[in-house]
N, C-alpha and C positions, 0 to 999 in steps of 0.2 A: 777299141780305144787306142791301144798301143800299136796296132798294125801300121806299118810304114812310118813309124815315129822314131825320133832319136832320143835316147835316154842317157843321161849321165849319172853315174853312181860314184860318189866320193867314198873313199875307204873301201873300194870294191873288191879287194882281194881277201877279205875276211870270211867268216862263216856265213854271214848274211849274203854277201856278194855271190858266193857259190850257189846258194839256194835260190837267190833271185834270178840268176842266169838260167838255171834249170827250169824254174817256173815260167819265166817269160817265153822261152823257146818252146815249152810244151803247150802254151796257151795262145801265143801271139806270133806275129811275123814282123818283128821290128825292123826298121830301116838300119838302125845302128845302135849299139850299146857301147858307151865310152866308160872304161874303167879308169878312174882318176885316183891315183895313190902315189905314195912317195917311195915304195920299196920295189926296186926293179927286179929283185930276185923273185918275190912273190908274184909279180906280173909275169915273169918268165915261166914259172911253174903253172900259173893259170892258163897262159897262152898254149902251152903244150897239152894241158888237160882238155882244153876246149878247141882243139884243132878243127873240128868239123864246123865250127862257127866262125872261122877266121875271116870270112868275107863280111861278117856283121860286127864282130867284136873289135874294138879299138882300145889301145892302152896308152894312157897319157901319164908320164911321170910328172908329178906335181904335188904341192902341199897346199892345203886349204889356207895356210898362212900367207900364201902368195896370191894376192888379189889379181895381179896382171896375168898370171898363168891361168887362173880360173876364168877370167874374161875371155881369154883365147880359147880355152877348152869348151866354153859354153856357146860359141857361135853356131847357130843353126840347131841348137838343142831345144826339144819340146818339153821334156820333163826331167827334173833333177830329184834324185834320192840322196839325201845327205846322211851318210852313215859314218863318216870319218870322225874320230874322237880319240882322245887319250882316256881310256876306260878303267885302268887298274887303280883302285882306290889308294893303295900304299904309294904307288909311283906319283900320283897326283898330289898326295900329302907332302911328299919329299921334294917335289919339283913344281911348286904352285905356279910359278911364272910360265912354265912350259904348258901346263894345263890350261891356263887362261889364254895363252897365245893360240892354241889349237881349238879349244872348245868354245871360247867366247869370240875372240878376234876372227877365228876361222869361220864361225857362223855368220858374222857380219860381212865377211868377204864373199861368202856364198850368196847372201842376200843381195849385195851390191852388184855382183856379176850377173845374177839371174835377172834383176831388174833391167840392167843395161842391155842384156842379150834378148830380152823379150820372151823369156821362158814362160810356158803356159802355167805350169804348176811345180811347186817345190814341196816335197814331203821330207821333214826332218825326223830322224829317229831319236826318241827320248828314252828315259829310263825311270823306273820307280824311285831311284835315288834322287831325282830332281824334286820329289814331293817331300816337303818338310826336311830339307837336306841337313845332314849332320856331318858330312865330309866335303872336302873341296870339290871332288868330282861331281857330287850331287849339286853343289852350289853353282858350278860352271854350267851344268846342263839346265838348271833352272833359268839362268840368265839367257842361255841359248834359246830355250823354249819361248821366253818372253820376247826375244828379238824376232823370232820367226813369226809369232802371232802379230806383233805390232807392225811388221813389215808390210802387211796388207794395207795399212793406211797410206803407204807411199806409192802403191802400184796403180792407183786410179781405177776408174770404172771397169775397164776391159784389160787391165794389166795382169801381171803375174799374181797367182794365188799361192799363199803359203799355208801349210797345215803341219801338224805334229802328230806322230804316232808314238804311243808310250807302252812299253812293256818291260818286264824284269829280265833276269838272266834266262836266256833261251836254253832249253834242255839239250845237253850235250855240246854246247858251244864252248869255245876256248874261254877259260877263266871261270867256268861254272863248276859246281861241286861234283857233278857226275864224272868228268874226266879225272878229277882229283881222287875220288874214291876208287875208280877203275884202276888207276896206277898202283894204288896200295894193294888192291886185290891181285893184280897181275904180277906183282913182286912178292907174292906169298904172304901178305899181311893178313892178320886175323882180327885186327882192331880198326874200327873206323872212327876217327875223332869227331866229336860233336861239340861245336862251340857253346851251344846252349840247348838243353832238352826241349825248351818251349818254342824253338824256332820253327817258323813256317815259311813256305814260299809258294808262288804261283807256278803252274806248269804251262809253258807255251812252247810249241815246237817251232823250228825254223820255218816250216811251211806256213804255219798259222801266222807268224810274223810277217812273212811276205804277203800273204792274203790280206792282212790288215793294211799294209802299205798300198796294195792295189785298190782296196775299197776307198782309201783316202784320196788316191789319184782320181778315181771315178766320181766321188761324191762331194769332195771338199769345195766349199764356196769361199773359203779364206778365213783362217783364224781358229779352226776347230782343233781339239785334241782328241784323237781316236784311241779307245782303250778296249781291248778284247775282253769278253766274258770267258774266263778260263778257270779250271779247278785249282784248288789248293792242295798241298800235301805237307806232312810233317817231315822234317829232316831225319828224325829217328826212323820213320817208316821207309824213307828212301834208303837209309843204310841197311835196314833189314831186308829190303827188296833186293839189294845188290849183293849182300852177303848174309844170308839167313843165319840167325843165331850168333852173329858176331858180337864181340864186346864193343861197347860204345863209351869210351872215356870222355867225360865232359872237360874240355880244355879251356873254356872261357871265351867270351865274345871278343872279337877283334876290334881294334880301333876303327871307327867309322862304319861298323856293321850294325844292322837293325835286326830286331827280333822278327819283324813281319814286313812284308812288302806292302806299301800303300800306293794305290793308283789314283784314287779320288779322295780328297779330303772333305771333311764336313763343310769347310768354308767354300768349297767348289760346288757343293750340292745345289746351290741356288741357280746354277747355270748348267747343270748336268742332266742330260736326257738319256733314258734307257731305251735301247733297241733290242731286237730279238737276240742278237749275238754280240752286241758291243754297247759301250757307252760313248757319248760325245760330250766333252766339256766345251761350251760355246764361249767366245770371248765377250768381255764386258766393255764394249766400246760403242761409241755413238754411231759408228758406221755399220753396226749390226742391229737388226730388228727381228721381230717375230716372223716376218716374211722370209727370212733367211734360214730358219730352222728346217733341217732336212726332214721330210715327212716320215711318219711311222714310229716316232719316239714319244715317250712320256716323261715329263719332268719327275725326277726322283723325289722322294720324300725329304723334308727338311732334316738336317743332321745326318743324312746318308753318308756312309764312308765305305769305300771299296778297299778292303784290306785282306791279305791272305790269312790273317788270324781270325777274321769274323765272316769269311766267305760262306755261302750256302752250299757250295759244291766241293766235295772232298774226294781225293783219291785214296783207295785202300792199298795195302801192300801188293795185292794181286793186280790191281789196276796199274800201279807203278811198274811192276814187272812186265806187263803187256806193252806198256808205252816204251819202256827201255828196249824191248825186243824190236819194236817198230823203228826206234831211233837207230839201233845198230844195223837193221836190215837196210835202212835207207842210205846208210853211209858205208 
């Protein structure tokens, strides 16, 4: 599907971008991959890291806030992966206007540019924080998700298709708890602070995140939200897996932080189908019908909710240690 195709990745110098490049070149032979981001130093580092792909990789300095630059970058592009966002919860709380400019206005600019350029499909990366949002970051991503889903109404019968992929913090990625705990351990710390002993999270690797994006690129008909089936873990078990026997002082939940990650709400259950390895939330629009449902899924039961706190699959401390070793070996 991606052989001899041109792909543009916004925010492409982050953890996801590196994994995406590795995955694509391992499985496909793309014509071109365009890394679109605003940090020239990170692009310089990436360019040196991927010298062997210099004939295929292109680097565009640009911001998703800049619609004209996006339109220029998307000329001749077949597929767009939208990963650019302001993601840090405290930073978004303190700089709400900036979060809106990037996460909301930027999403609209990506949509407009993709429609004008005749891009085949756009997949936008979302977050569990967009579900029942309690912080500004989650609120902006909820709006972004709605924009991408509704954009299918503007593209016409054979125009651009837009879909969303949703997952929580990726294991080992920047900003997740694993690097935070690892820094404490590497500096000789014997205590790992826990915000709340009841806290749970989903576990998804960067590779699984990329695979879900590829699935959306292959299968999306426009307006779906794809969500992986993944195991849950307790934050206290993660701490014990990383530093067995450590003290775990409870320091209190931070502003904008949730006890559990929620991917599918009860309200969404009426439009959520379960597949072997993932869920899909279908849009509630008149341009969608039963004929558009991707085969192989079954409608979930009423009042279904997909939460890390009530998940059916859980990781033990030994499971977490094995996955942590895989994460370290991969990087």
